[in-house]
Rosetta silent file (secondary structure, phi, psi, omega in degrees, C-alpha in Angstrom):
SEQUENCE: MDALAFVRVRELDVAVRIWNPNASRTLIAWHGLARHGGDFSALARELGSEWRILAPDTPGRGLSSWSLFPAHDYLYSHYMTVAIALLDHFKLERVDWLGTSMGGLLGMLIAADPQHSGRISKLILNDIGPELNKQGLIELASYFSVTHRFSSFSELQQALSQHYKSFGITSEAAWRELALNSARRLPDGRWTYHFDPRISEQFIHDTPRETWADWASIRCPVMVIRGEQSTLLDATTVPRMAELQPSLVTLSVPNCGHAPMLDRPEQVTPIERFLIRTEKTDVVPNEQTQATEVNSTIIQWLTQQWRKWWQ
SCORE:     score description
SCORE:     0.000 S_00000001
   1 L     0.000  132.533  179.629  -16.262    0.479   10.750 S_00000001
   2 L   -95.509  -26.092 -176.889  -16.622    2.098   14.288 S_00000001
   3 E  -156.487  163.272 -177.662  -16.020    5.711   13.447 S_00000001
   4 E  -143.430  117.141  176.967  -15.447    8.045   10.560 S_00000001
   5 E  -109.514  142.542  177.045  -13.283   11.122   10.499 S_00000001
   6 E  -119.576  122.491  179.314  -12.844   13.849    7.827 S_00000001
   7 E  -110.825  123.287  177.102   -9.597   15.649    7.834 S_00000001
   8 E   -75.055  119.830  178.179   -9.060   18.747    5.812 S_00000001
   9 E  -126.271  107.711 -167.803   -5.875   18.698    3.817 S_00000001
  10 L    49.674 -115.612 -176.013   -5.488   21.841    1.804 S_00000001
  11 L  -101.627    6.705  179.375   -8.806   22.104   -0.233 S_00000001
  12 E  -108.133  142.667  176.001   -9.692   18.394    0.129 S_00000001
  13 E   -91.737  119.557 -176.701  -11.659   16.541    2.768 S_00000001
  14 E  -106.002  116.189  173.804   -9.888   13.196    3.390 S_00000001
  15 E   -74.609  135.206  173.817  -12.076   10.440    4.897 S_00000001
  16 E  -122.877  116.117  176.721  -10.567    8.153    7.471 S_00000001
  17 E   -88.392  137.139 -170.993  -12.428    4.905    8.530 S_00000001
  18 E  -128.416  127.475  168.149  -11.606    3.798   11.977 S_00000001
  19 E  -108.803  145.555  175.244  -12.029    0.506   13.771 S_00000001
  20 L    54.281   55.730 -173.435  -11.495    0.064   17.439 S_00000001
  21 L   -58.147  -27.263  178.028  -10.931    3.798   18.169 S_00000001
  22 L  -100.149   14.614  178.718   -9.793    3.270   21.760 S_00000001
  23 L   -69.230  158.716 -171.748   -7.435    0.420   21.156 S_00000001
  24 L   -83.935  -22.429  175.983   -3.943    0.748   22.505 S_00000001
  25 E  -116.301  151.664 -172.846   -2.086   -0.009   19.263 S_00000001
  26 E  -124.079  136.558  172.129   -2.527    1.771   15.929 S_00000001
  27 E  -131.932  121.546  171.647   -2.043    0.514   12.296 S_00000001
  28 E   -78.134  127.913  176.874   -2.371    2.716    9.320 S_00000001
  29 E  -119.977  118.452 -178.697   -3.987    0.572    6.436 S_00000001
  30 E  -116.378  129.501 -169.428   -3.728    2.208    3.029 S_00000001
  31 L   -78.373  176.744  173.952   -5.701    0.858    0.061 S_00000001
  32 L   -82.372 -177.920 -174.620   -4.769    0.273   -3.624 S_00000001
  33 L   -47.495  -56.330 -174.724   -5.141    2.442   -6.694 S_00000001
  34 L  -115.426   33.009 -179.935   -8.821    2.250   -7.249 S_00000001
  35 L  -117.096 -158.995 -170.067  -10.082    0.968   -3.868 S_00000001
  36 L  -157.808  167.624 -174.995  -10.893    2.654   -0.530 S_00000001
  37 H   -57.809  -28.843  178.301  -10.339    2.143    3.209 S_00000001
  38 H   -52.502  -25.613  178.768  -13.364   -0.069    3.549 S_00000001
  39 H   -59.542  -13.945 -172.186  -11.437   -2.945    2.158 S_00000001
  40 H  -102.416   15.756 -179.243   -9.811   -3.477    5.402 S_00000001
  41 H   -54.609  -44.323  178.178  -12.920   -4.287    7.463 S_00000001
  42 H   -69.268  -34.803  178.048  -11.948   -8.004    7.612 S_00000001
  43 H   -59.796  -48.427 -178.291   -8.407   -7.224    8.521 S_00000001
  44 H   -63.562  -40.044  178.424   -9.669   -5.170   11.549 S_00000001
  45 H   -60.860  -44.730 -177.628  -12.009   -8.034   12.509 S_00000001
  46 H   -74.214  -34.979  175.181   -9.228  -10.598   12.373 S_00000001
  47 H   -65.702  -35.371  177.526   -6.678   -8.435   14.180 S_00000001
  48 L    94.866  176.572 -172.870   -9.127   -7.823   16.974 S_00000001
  49 L   -71.029   -4.246  176.527   -9.953   -5.163   19.327 S_00000001
  50 L   -76.330   -8.337 -174.440   -6.442   -4.546   20.476 S_00000001
  51 E  -121.181  129.666  167.557   -5.636   -2.663   17.302 S_00000001
  52 E   -81.823  118.706 -178.684   -6.964    0.677   16.165 S_00000001
  53 E   -98.918  123.640  166.137   -7.166    0.551   12.315 S_00000001
  54 E  -110.044  105.653 -164.954   -6.960    3.902   10.562 S_00000001
  55 E  -118.383   92.162  179.967   -7.836    3.325    6.882 S_00000001
  56 E   -70.563  147.956  166.755   -7.883    6.575    4.792 S_00000001
  57 L   -95.787  115.299  178.245   -9.689    6.978    1.400 S_00000001
  58 L   -57.221  141.243 -177.217   -7.105    8.582   -0.799 S_00000001
  59 L   -55.483  138.309 -174.723   -8.478   11.659   -2.469 S_00000001
  60 L   101.229   -7.673 -171.644  -10.524   10.797   -5.553 S_00000001
  61 L  -125.910  158.513  169.657  -11.702    7.570   -3.899 S_00000001
  62 L    51.183 -126.478 -175.023  -14.537    6.390   -1.517 S_00000001
  63 L   -95.570   -1.901 -173.749  -15.851    9.120    0.765 S_00000001
  64 L   -83.460  160.974 -179.072  -12.843   11.608    0.215 S_00000001
  65 L   -64.773  153.540  169.706  -13.108   14.657   -2.018 S_00000001
  66 L   -88.598  134.447  177.229  -12.514   14.596   -5.738 S_00000001
  67 L   -80.469  145.226  174.832   -9.811   16.927   -6.991 S_00000001
  68 L   -85.671   -7.679 -174.692  -10.509   19.789   -9.350 S_00000001
  69 L  -135.780   73.743 -175.823   -6.787   19.568  -10.285 S_00000001
  70 H   -61.325  -30.272 -177.544   -5.882   15.942  -10.967 S_00000001
  71 H   -63.490  -22.304 -175.050   -2.437   16.839  -12.531 S_00000001
  72 H   -98.170  -47.451 -166.876   -1.629   18.291   -9.026 S_00000001
  73 H   -96.604  -22.861 -179.293   -3.400   16.150   -6.546 S_00000001
  74 L   -95.215   65.484  177.098   -3.410   12.538   -7.919 S_00000001
  75 L  -136.584  159.377  179.373    0.397   12.116   -7.588 S_00000001
  76 H   -64.190  -38.074 -175.300    2.449   10.212   -4.977 S_00000001
  77 H   -57.847  -41.864  179.288    4.013   13.537   -3.970 S_00000001
  78 H   -71.519  -41.739  179.475    0.538   14.821   -2.916 S_00000001
  79 H   -62.013  -38.239  178.386   -0.454   11.571   -1.381 S_00000001
  80 H   -62.006  -44.197  179.515    2.715   11.833    0.808 S_00000001
  81 H   -59.422  -45.003 -177.982    1.573   15.331    1.866 S_00000001
  82 H   -64.634  -45.352 -179.802   -1.860   13.909    2.766 S_00000001
  83 H   -58.611  -50.649  177.620   -0.332   10.938    4.733 S_00000001
  84 H   -59.139  -38.414 -175.010    1.949   13.236    6.866 S_00000001
  85 H   -66.743  -36.377 -172.200   -1.123   15.569    7.501 S_00000001
  86 H   -77.419  -39.254 -177.460   -3.117   12.541    8.690 S_00000001
  87 H   -67.329  -33.628  177.591   -0.309   11.290   11.037 S_00000001
  88 H   -73.184  -40.912 -179.998   -0.018   14.783   12.397 S_00000001
  89 H   -65.097  -28.277  178.352   -3.821   15.121   12.938 S_00000001
  90 L   -97.070    5.088  176.570   -3.879   11.768   14.825 S_00000001
  91 L    60.287   40.444 -179.284   -0.772   12.766   16.757 S_00000001
  92 L   -98.364  105.305  170.437    1.218    9.663   15.457 S_00000001
  93 L   -71.383  -42.311  176.025    4.984   10.286   15.777 S_00000001
  94 L  -140.701  141.488 -176.359    5.693    6.788   14.824 S_00000001
  95 E  -153.986  147.866  172.906    3.196    4.150   13.529 S_00000001
  96 E   -72.359  144.006 -170.939    2.984    0.736   11.909 S_00000001
  97 E  -128.419  129.406  178.621    2.020    0.907    8.248 S_00000001
  98 E  -125.873  121.235  179.804    0.278   -1.711    6.034 S_00000001
  99 E  -128.171  133.080  172.251   -0.262   -0.762    2.351 S_00000001
 100 E   -98.130  133.199  178.967   -1.865   -2.670   -0.405 S_00000001
 101 L    42.542 -114.863 -175.526   -0.426   -1.960   -3.921 S_00000001
 102 H   -53.178  -38.324  169.920   -0.438    1.798   -4.210 S_00000001
 103 H   -60.513  -33.430  169.499   -0.721    2.174   -0.406 S_00000001
 104 H   -67.457  -48.953  177.926    2.370    0.014   -0.027 S_00000001
 105 H   -56.966  -38.762 -178.327    4.325    2.070   -2.438 S_00000001
 106 H   -64.484  -50.119  166.394    3.305    5.160   -0.675 S_00000001
 107 H   -46.021  -38.176 -179.358    4.446    3.662    2.683 S_00000001
 108 H   -69.680  -42.991 -178.025    7.746    2.725    1.126 S_00000001
 109 H   -69.669  -29.719  172.463    8.412    6.241   -0.107 S_00000001
 110 H   -71.693  -38.752 -178.166    7.709    7.727    3.366 S_00000001
 111 H   -70.468  -17.734  178.187    9.872    5.089    5.018 S_00000001
 112 L  -105.520    2.198 -179.251   12.689    6.120    2.621 S_00000001
 113 L   -83.481  124.745  179.034   12.214    9.871    2.826 S_00000001
 114 L   -46.683  -39.008 -176.921   15.007   11.612    4.696 S_00000001
 115 L   -79.213  -37.964 -168.892   12.541   13.963    6.369 S_00000001
 116 L  -116.386    3.430 -175.804    9.734   11.592    7.332 S_00000001
 117 H   -59.297  -29.987  177.821   11.286    8.071    7.533 S_00000001
 118 H   -62.776  -15.673 -176.426   11.121    8.102   11.271 S_00000001
 119 H   -72.894  -15.580 -174.408    7.290    8.202   11.210 S_00000001
 120 E  -112.519  116.361 -172.283    6.981    4.628   10.154 S_00000001
 121 E   -91.181  -30.329  174.503    8.057    2.017   12.766 S_00000001
 122 E  -145.605  146.975 -174.038    7.149   -1.205   10.702 S_00000001
 123 E  -131.451  127.740  173.568    6.203   -1.452    7.098 S_00000001
 124 E  -117.077  117.940  178.208    4.058   -4.190    5.374 S_00000001
 125 E   -98.510  129.065  176.313    3.773   -4.182    1.607 S_00000001
 126 E  -103.342  100.273  175.205    0.803   -6.132    0.148 S_00000001
 127 L    62.036   50.834 -178.261    1.768   -7.250   -3.281 S_00000001
 128 L  -153.108  155.634  169.747    4.000   -4.223   -4.277 S_00000001
 129 L  -166.388 -168.859 -173.018    7.629   -3.676   -4.366 S_00000001
 130 L   -76.891   -6.823  175.287   10.361   -1.491   -5.901 S_00000001
 131 L  -136.026  132.905  178.116    9.969   -3.160   -9.365 S_00000001
 132 L  -123.344  155.577 -174.762    6.692   -3.982  -11.016 S_00000001
 133 L   -74.150  128.802 -174.007    5.723   -5.990  -13.985 S_00000001
 134 H   -72.821  -33.180  173.057    5.167   -3.563  -16.771 S_00000001
 135 H   -62.049  -40.064  171.980    2.488   -5.491  -18.539 S_00000001
 136 H   -54.314  -48.105 -179.702    0.568   -5.697  -15.328 S_00000001
 137 H   -60.884  -46.819  177.838    0.870   -1.908  -14.953 S_00000001
 138 H   -57.554  -41.655  174.834   -0.347   -1.333  -18.452 S_00000001
 139 H   -67.322  -35.031  176.437   -3.450   -3.488  -17.945 S_00000001
 140 H   -62.321  -53.856 -176.735   -4.129   -1.695  -14.594 S_00000001
 141 H   -58.271  -36.879 -172.931   -3.808    1.744  -16.316 S_00000001
 142 H   -71.931  -40.327 -177.912   -5.841    0.705  -19.240 S_00000001
 143 H   -65.787  -42.383 -174.143   -8.878   -0.557  -17.111 S_00000001
 144 H   -90.456   -2.871 -177.796   -9.033    2.528  -14.976 S_00000001
 145 L   -88.668   -2.690  172.986   -8.496    5.097  -17.741 S_00000001
 146 L  -124.532  154.022  175.560  -12.153    4.948  -18.896 S_00000001
 147 L   -78.132  122.441  177.701  -15.454    5.550  -17.100 S_00000001
 148 L   -94.669  123.738  176.312  -17.410    2.364  -16.511 S_00000001
 149 L  -122.769  143.045 -177.041  -21.167    2.586  -16.648 S_00000001
 150 E  -132.452  136.059 -178.221  -23.570   -0.245  -15.867 S_00000001
 151 L   -71.252  -23.289 -179.757  -27.334   -0.387  -16.464 S_00000001
 152 L  -141.799  159.914  177.687  -27.982   -2.387  -13.292 S_00000001
 153 H   -59.685  -42.907 -173.399  -26.242   -3.099   -9.949 S_00000001
 154 H   -60.565  -45.161  177.097  -26.099   -6.858  -10.848 S_00000001
 155 H   -59.835  -35.618  176.451  -24.099   -5.836  -14.054 S_00000001
 156 H   -66.881  -46.474 -177.013  -21.684   -3.897  -11.973 S_00000001
 157 H   -59.699  -41.706  174.952  -21.159   -6.711   -9.550 S_00000001
 158 H   -51.927  -52.684  178.727  -20.545   -9.137  -12.377 S_00000001
 159 H   -56.707  -43.434 -176.596  -17.921   -6.784  -13.861 S_00000001
 160 H   -70.367  -37.379  175.589  -16.297   -6.186  -10.514 S_00000001
 161 H   -61.515  -32.800 -176.670  -16.091   -9.940   -9.693 S_00000001
 162 H   -77.874  -36.784 -176.882  -14.422  -10.512  -13.047 S_00000001
 163 H   -76.178  -38.498 -175.410  -11.845   -7.739  -12.649 S_00000001
 164 L  -101.581   26.481  178.628  -11.055   -8.474   -9.073 S_00000001
 165 H   -62.801  -26.713 -176.446  -11.159  -12.268   -9.297 S_00000001
 166 H   -72.941  -13.150 -177.023   -7.365  -12.368   -8.400 S_00000001
 167 H   -62.231  -24.130 -177.702   -8.312  -11.013   -4.912 S_00000001
 168 L    88.448   14.107 -179.189   -9.042  -14.590   -3.772 S_00000001
 169 L   -77.089  143.787 -175.199  -12.503  -13.952   -2.557 S_00000001
 170 L  -121.083  -18.547 -177.173  -14.519  -17.133   -2.302 S_00000001
 171 L  -101.593  147.836  171.032  -17.954  -16.271   -0.859 S_00000001
 172 H   -56.118  -46.942  179.261  -20.918  -14.723   -2.500 S_00000001
 173 H   -54.114  -47.580 -177.528  -21.571  -12.538    0.596 S_00000001
 174 H   -58.174  -45.733 -174.390  -18.024  -11.169    0.355 S_00000001
 175 H   -63.481  -41.474 -176.545  -18.495  -10.370   -3.320 S_00000001
 176 H   -71.777  -36.764 -179.360  -21.724   -8.543   -2.672 S_00000001
 177 H   -64.127  -43.076  175.948  -20.282   -6.562    0.148 S_00000001
 178 H   -56.676  -45.227  176.880  -17.393   -5.578   -2.072 S_00000001
 179 H   -65.712  -37.125  173.296  -19.786   -4.446   -4.785 S_00000001
 180 H   -57.632  -44.868 -177.200  -21.965   -2.516   -2.354 S_00000001
 181 L   -82.206    0.569 -179.521  -18.961   -0.613   -1.153 S_00000001
 182 L  -111.914   -7.012 -167.109  -17.691   -0.001   -4.654 S_00000001
 183 E  -109.932  156.678  167.908  -20.780    1.366   -6.461 S_00000001
 184 E  -151.204  151.281 -175.552  -22.477    4.744   -6.872 S_00000001
 185 E   -81.320  144.196  168.449  -25.447    5.876   -8.809 S_00000001
 186 L   -94.418  157.517  177.625  -25.023    8.235  -11.783 S_00000001
 187 L   -47.287  -32.672  179.177  -27.399   11.102  -12.558 S_00000001
 188 L   -84.789    0.355  179.278  -29.010    9.101  -15.235 S_00000001
 189 L    98.588  -15.789  179.111  -29.739    6.244  -13.009 S_00000001
 190 L   -78.369  179.716 -176.767  -26.995    3.960  -14.153 S_00000001
 191 E  -112.332  158.686  172.334  -24.241    2.600  -11.955 S_00000001
 192 E  -154.313 -179.716  176.972  -20.459    3.166  -11.838 S_00000001
 193 E   -80.801  165.121 -173.279  -17.601    2.639   -9.474 S_00000001
 194 L   -74.537  -15.083 -171.837  -17.021    4.882   -6.443 S_00000001
 195 L   -95.683  167.197  175.836  -13.785    6.614   -7.592 S_00000001
 196 L   -69.191  115.403  179.050  -13.012    9.637   -9.681 S_00000001
 197 H   -48.655  -26.518 -172.685  -12.253    8.215  -13.228 S_00000001
 198 H   -76.189  -11.283  175.085   -9.467   10.906  -13.471 S_00000001
 199 H   -55.213  -24.055  176.375   -7.332    9.042  -10.938 S_00000001
 200 H   -71.386   -7.127  174.556   -5.762    7.315  -13.794 S_00000001
 201 H   -77.255   -0.005  171.653   -4.112   10.437  -14.891 S_00000001
 202 H   -65.292  -28.361 -178.752   -1.562    9.704  -12.186 S_00000001
 203 H   -74.905  -19.491 -175.893    0.055    7.418  -14.908 S_00000001
 204 H   -92.828  -51.851 -165.981    0.401   10.507  -17.196 S_00000001
 205 H   -83.635  -35.862 -176.314    1.325   13.132  -14.656 S_00000001
 206 L   -73.148  140.168 -178.796    3.466   11.337  -12.043 S_00000001
 207 L   -83.069  110.691  173.589    7.244   11.339  -12.578 S_00000001
 208 L   -48.705  141.052  178.630    8.633    7.755  -12.674 S_00000001
 209 L  -140.270  149.239  178.786   11.387    7.114  -10.272 S_00000001
 210 L   -73.865  105.146 -171.695   13.901    4.493   -9.549 S_00000001
 211 L   -97.087    0.434  170.865   12.629    2.960   -6.274 S_00000001
 212 H   -61.079  -37.530  176.018   15.302    0.286   -5.702 S_00000001
 213 H   -60.482  -43.333  178.693   17.353    3.113   -4.062 S_00000001
 214 H   -63.193  -49.436 -179.325   14.387    4.008   -1.899 S_00000001
 215 H   -52.978  -46.677 -172.671   14.015    0.308   -0.988 S_00000001
 216 H   -69.139  -30.497 -177.121   17.689   -0.035    0.032 S_00000001
 217 H   -87.931    4.090  177.091   17.580    2.974    2.273 S_00000001
 218 L   -72.309  134.687 -175.345   14.703    1.876    4.416 S_00000001
 219 L  -115.343   -0.147  172.043   15.783    1.181    8.042 S_00000001
 220 L   -91.626  157.474  177.974   12.602   -0.114    9.624 S_00000001
 221 L   -65.098  143.479 -170.726   11.523   -3.703    9.701 S_00000001
 222 E  -132.712  143.476  177.176    9.790   -4.760    6.532 S_00000001
 223 E  -125.213  140.015  173.084    7.331   -7.465    5.434 S_00000001
 224 E  -131.576  130.257  179.754    6.230   -8.149    1.931 S_00000001
 225 E  -107.681  136.463  176.658    3.147  -10.278    1.045 S_00000001
 226 E  -123.658  127.995  166.551    2.781  -11.647   -2.438 S_00000001
 227 E   -77.738  132.981 -176.213   -0.115  -13.397   -4.209 S_00000001
 228 L   -55.053  -28.358  175.279    1.262  -16.521   -5.788 S_00000001
 229 L  -101.633   13.384 -176.515   -0.350  -15.440   -9.069 S_00000001
 230 L   -46.799  125.216  170.201    0.404  -11.816   -8.814 S_00000001
 231 L   -85.321   -8.477 -172.824    0.540  -10.048  -12.199 S_00000001
 232 L  -111.531  -41.715  174.796    2.212   -6.933  -10.657 S_00000001
 233 L  -107.993  108.800 -172.933    4.958   -8.256   -8.283 S_00000001
 234 L   -73.084  152.843 -179.068    6.969  -10.873  -10.035 S_00000001
 235 L   -63.497  -30.283 -173.515    8.097  -13.853   -7.939 S_00000001
 236 L   -73.921  -20.053 -171.971   11.784  -13.147   -9.029 S_00000001
 237 H   -76.922  -27.155 -174.907   11.588   -9.563   -7.580 S_00000001
 238 H   -63.069  -48.391  179.077   11.133  -10.764   -3.870 S_00000001
 239 H   -64.531  -25.962  171.635   14.508  -12.412   -3.586 S_00000001
 240 H   -67.770  -38.163  175.292   16.182   -9.280   -4.945 S_00000001
 241 H   -58.629  -44.640 -177.095   14.197   -7.311   -2.316 S_00000001
 242 H   -67.723  -28.152 -178.296   15.589   -9.627    0.380 S_00000001
 243 H   -63.702  -35.361 -174.918   19.157   -9.083   -0.823 S_00000001
 244 H   -87.335  -27.656 -176.904   18.824   -5.286   -0.006 S_00000001
 245 L  -132.510   81.414 -167.773   16.863   -5.985    3.095 S_00000001
 246 L   -58.824  -26.673 -177.992   18.264   -9.173    4.706 S_00000001
 247 L   -84.826    3.237 -171.022   15.701   -9.166    7.595 S_00000001
 248 L   -58.798  126.331  167.555   12.822   -8.993    5.159 S_00000001
 249 E   -90.565  129.325 -173.591    9.861  -11.101    6.172 S_00000001
 250 E  -122.469  146.434  177.190    7.926  -12.658    3.356 S_00000001
 251 E  -138.479  119.093  170.239    4.458  -14.332    2.999 S_00000001
 252 E   -94.174  128.976 -175.412    3.313  -15.975   -0.157 S_00000001
 253 E  -106.115  109.861 -177.655   -0.453  -16.349   -0.489 S_00000001
 254 L   -67.229  159.690  174.255   -1.630  -19.383   -2.559 S_00000001
 255 L    53.222   41.718 -179.951   -4.591  -19.344   -4.990 S_00000001
 256 L  -153.527  150.384 -176.633   -4.410  -15.441   -5.159 S_00000001
 257 L  -118.712 -132.201 -174.711   -3.178  -12.836   -7.487 S_00000001
 258 L   -98.969  114.873   -5.642   -2.984   -8.988   -7.171 S_00000001
 259 L  -129.487  159.375  176.432   -3.798   -8.386   -4.471 S_00000001
 260 L   -59.800  141.890 -169.420   -4.625  -10.461   -1.345 S_00000001
 261 L   -78.170  -22.084 -177.936   -7.615   -9.227    0.584 S_00000001
 262 L    59.268   49.421 -173.904   -6.012   -9.950    4.037 S_00000001
 263 L  -115.516   11.294 -174.717   -9.437  -11.175    5.124 S_00000001
 264 L  -145.803  157.392 -171.729   -8.559  -14.622    6.766 S_00000001
 265 H   -56.967  -34.947 -175.984   -6.503  -16.039    9.662 S_00000001
 266 H   -67.343  -19.583 -179.936   -3.825  -17.622    7.368 S_00000001
 267 H   -96.729  -34.959 -172.658   -3.124  -14.179    5.946 S_00000001
 268 H   -88.903  -38.730  179.873   -3.612  -12.053    9.027 S_00000001
 269 H   -55.703  -38.664  173.904   -1.879  -14.130   11.691 S_00000001
 270 H   -69.950  -27.278  175.522    1.668  -13.772   10.072 S_00000001
 271 H   -62.642  -50.956 -178.174    0.862   -9.953    9.846 S_00000001
 272 H   -66.009  -32.709  179.421    0.092   -9.839   13.531 S_00000001
 273 H   -64.316  -47.155  171.986    3.134  -11.918   14.362 S_00000001
 274 H   -57.328  -46.052 -178.033    5.321   -9.458   12.487 S_00000001
 275 H   -69.098  -33.430 -167.766    3.796   -6.375   14.156 S_00000001
 276 H   -99.352   -3.449 -173.155    4.038   -7.503   17.702 S_00000001
 277 L   -72.838  147.215  178.574    7.479   -9.066   17.610 S_00000001
 278 L   -76.501  123.850  178.678   10.350   -7.256   19.444 S_00000001
 279 L  -161.043  147.011  177.809   12.916   -5.865   17.131 S_00000001
 280 L   -74.622  135.165 -168.429   15.246   -2.968   17.029 S_00000001
 281 L  -123.835   29.949  179.472   13.790   -0.275   14.744 S_00000001
 282 L   -51.778  130.981  177.648   16.515    2.399   14.503 S_00000001
 283 L   -82.524  -37.921  177.660   15.865    4.645   11.494 S_00000001
 284 L  -102.554  134.374 -171.857   19.452    5.699   11.331 S_00000001
 285 L   -62.085  143.921 -178.939   22.146    2.953   11.274 S_00000001
 286 L   -79.299 -178.806 -175.186   24.212    2.878   14.566 S_00000001
 287 H   -69.826  -26.786  178.363   27.936    3.296   14.618 S_00000001
 288 H   -68.507  -43.495  177.829   28.666   -0.347   14.408 S_00000001
 289 H   -64.375  -38.790  177.740   26.458   -0.628   11.277 S_00000001
 290 H   -68.210  -31.045  175.277   28.090    2.390    9.770 S_00000001
 291 H   -73.845  -41.520  177.576   31.596    1.015   10.399 S_00000001
 292 H   -57.815  -46.925 -174.708   30.589   -2.321    8.821 S_00000001
 293 H   -67.109  -37.214  178.349   29.313   -0.435    5.769 S_00000001
 294 H   -70.482  -51.167  177.922   32.578    1.619    5.561 S_00000001
 295 H   -61.218  -31.418  171.758   34.657   -1.593    5.803 S_00000001
 296 H   -59.537  -44.057  178.243   32.570   -3.287    3.183 S_00000001
 297 H   -59.847  -44.633 -174.010   33.199   -0.316    0.855 S_00000001
 298 H   -72.331  -34.944  178.427   36.937   -0.378    1.360 S_00000001
 299 H   -68.439  -39.667  179.508   37.120   -4.299    0.832 S_00000001
 300 H   -62.091  -40.643 -176.811   34.996   -3.885   -2.300 S_00000001
 301 H   -64.250  -52.906  174.985   37.305   -1.157   -3.553 S_00000001
 302 H   -58.357  -35.419  172.651   40.445   -3.215   -2.828 S_00000001
 303 H   -67.531  -38.092  172.478   38.982   -6.242   -4.625 S_00000001
 304 H   -63.491  -38.332 -175.826   38.304   -4.143   -7.727 S_00000001
 305 H   -78.882  -28.080  173.960   41.745   -2.779   -7.807 S_00000001
 306 H   -60.661  -44.839 -176.209   43.211   -6.284   -7.275 S_00000001
 307 H   -69.716  -41.168  179.410   41.190   -7.634  -10.314 S_00000001
 308 H   -62.404  -31.864 -169.845   42.351   -4.673  -12.532 S_00000001
 309 H   -74.022  -40.254 -166.779   45.954   -5.305  -11.519 S_00000001
 310 H   -99.005   -9.610 -176.100   45.945   -9.065  -12.245 S_00000001
 311 L   -87.651    0.000    0.000   43.522   -9.072  -15.309 S_00000001
């Protein structure tokens, strides 16, 4: 991390970790449910000095403020407010967005939002999609719904490496770095994770929504990354996503579950290739696209009428 900014959004301070602050290109990198922006240090290193990486800590995580009103602040609607405020703060009219898990879903909701869809030029979803495995969600919510306390740092590190073994991390140094960036001392001297345990109340207070419609409405180029052993994004979901987004770029990461760390060349090189390719990124379909959609609707209606008549 080369710089750290704190942006006031309503009553909360939101920490934004920054790599290569003077780079010519910018990528928003948003973390998963119980992680923080520090997870993207390896991604920043692999992408290189050409990219400015802005990686916020969602409220309740990392260096950002904890909310006094979790039922109000630990919701996707509020995360969207935070995200737009950050884009405004950094004067980003349009920006590329990479999101892991929760961060990917947040990017998807913004890209599908009628008011803000134009703010995202390219969208990368890391092991997340419009439909999630219910058992995987239950296990995720169950783990983070209780406060974890450890008598020693090594005990925390062991628990963390067990819970996040699906990340595909292979070196002891990387595990230790992850633990150091994920731990905090409690007043009684024991250890716990960096996040507010009440972030799990999102599963109670947030209103579930059908996100397939959101997915279908996205008009910017999209890439989805999936860990081959993901417990959250089923393999059968990705082809369905491609049906609604025919130009979808996909990457399957072997020997990895939920979610890839994006910390090595074989994962980052396809991301960079997707980000730098030249492609039309109109948010609103052009007249030809609209005409095609109208013709398709007419043909579909005539086909239905023909079947009714002859059946």
